[in-house]
C-alpha positions, 0 to 999 in steps of 0.5 A: 661300527655295526650292530648296537652300542650301549653305554651306561645304566638305562634302568631310570629311563622314562623316554626314549628319543629315536632318530631314524636317519639315512644319509644326512650326517650334516643334519643328524649332527644338529639333531643330536646336539639339540637332544644333548641339551634337553631340560629333562635330566639326562638319566631320565631319557636315552637317545637311539640313533637308527642308522638306516643303511647310510653310506655317508659319515652318519656312523662317525657323527653318532659315534661322537655322542656315544660316550654319553650316558644312555646314547645308543647307535643301532645299524638297520641294514633293511632300507625303509623308514617304517622298518627303522622306526620299528627297530627303534621302539623295539630297542627302546627302554623307555615307557614313551618312545619319541621320534625326531626327524634327522633334519629337525632340531628339538627345543630344549623342553621337547622331551619334558613337554612330551612326558608332561603331556602323557602324564597329564592325559593318562593311559587313555592317550597313546600318541602325542604330537608336537609343534613344528616350526620351519627353518627356512634355508631359502626364501619362501616361494610366493606360490606356496600357500599357507594351506600347503605348509602341512607338507612340511609338518608346519601346523598349530592347533591350539596354545594348550594341549588337546585331544585330536578330533577326526580332522586333525593329524600329527606328523612323524617329524615330531611324534611320540607313543606309549611303547606298550601301545606300539607293541599292541598294534605291532608297530608301523606297517612296512609297506607304508613309509619312505623306502629310498626313492619311494616317498610313501607315507601315512604310516602314522595314520595307519597306526593312529587308526589301529590305536583308535580301534583299541579305544586309545586317543591321540593328542597335541602338545604345543609345548613340545616344539621342534624346528624342521629344516626346509632346504632349497631343493624342497621349495620348488614346484618340481619337488611339490609335484613329486610330493603330491603324486606320492601322497596320492599313492600313499593314500591308495596304499593305505586304503588298500591295506585297510581292505575296504573294497567299497570305500576304495571304489568310491574314493577312486570314483571321486578322484576320477571325477575330480581329475575330469573336472579339473582338466578342462579348467586348467586354463582358467586355473593358470589365468588366476591372479593368485599364484598360490591358489593356482599351484594349490589346485595343481597339487590337488590334481596331481594327488588325485592322479597319484591316488588312481595310479596307486589303485591301478597298480593294485587292481581297481576294486569292482 
């Protein structure tokens, strides 16, 4: 199955649910099941599966749902999450575009909650994010601090919808945009976002900054809930160390794209100081009785090292 397949009329679609996927057929099936049971009337939403160069059974999983009205499959051969997301919003028919990770499961009221929030806040809000709850596939490690759960998009700001402040962020696991706003900022930067084994991120941060430059805000809707699978392979220190390193490199890539040389120099200096401060204290850190505190500090040091490495690749600004 190649290209795009469309079934039924999509003239009444209000919101487009986009699932970008790469070689996660088993998880994808669960995500699509959750989208088939939304409380929003079926004629008011569409589902787009963006197959980002998968080599597993993803096409067959998607095909099983194509008999439904407003469900489409699109093959995107160029590997990259931002590329797949851009393919999704450009093909979307809804005025809102909601992204669900392929390893996430939407609650019954997910799409309805997003639409409700957009309509409540009005055109001043261009982005809505929802709550993610963990689906633990193995026991939570004792070294995993609560403050580190954000790595898995696990956070909660309030029990009622609110406009985000500068310290609050949204995860791409459960996020939605006004389509016309994405068009105005030309979507997601394809130099950021996961690309195969390159675990780059922060493309949502860049888009948010672009939207804020247009005077558009982002908001949190706790009623738009998804569950996020946390497999055992991600619940290891090695996985977290890799994530920390790439998180640092992502910050460097974002800063370089913003093109502020003075800011880059200052952040590089702070990161170097942070690593220099931490290295002679590693013995004390490792002696701490709290396993979660020890590993959280280790994560922070690796992240700073990744930031420095990312700047080094681009040439440290003078």
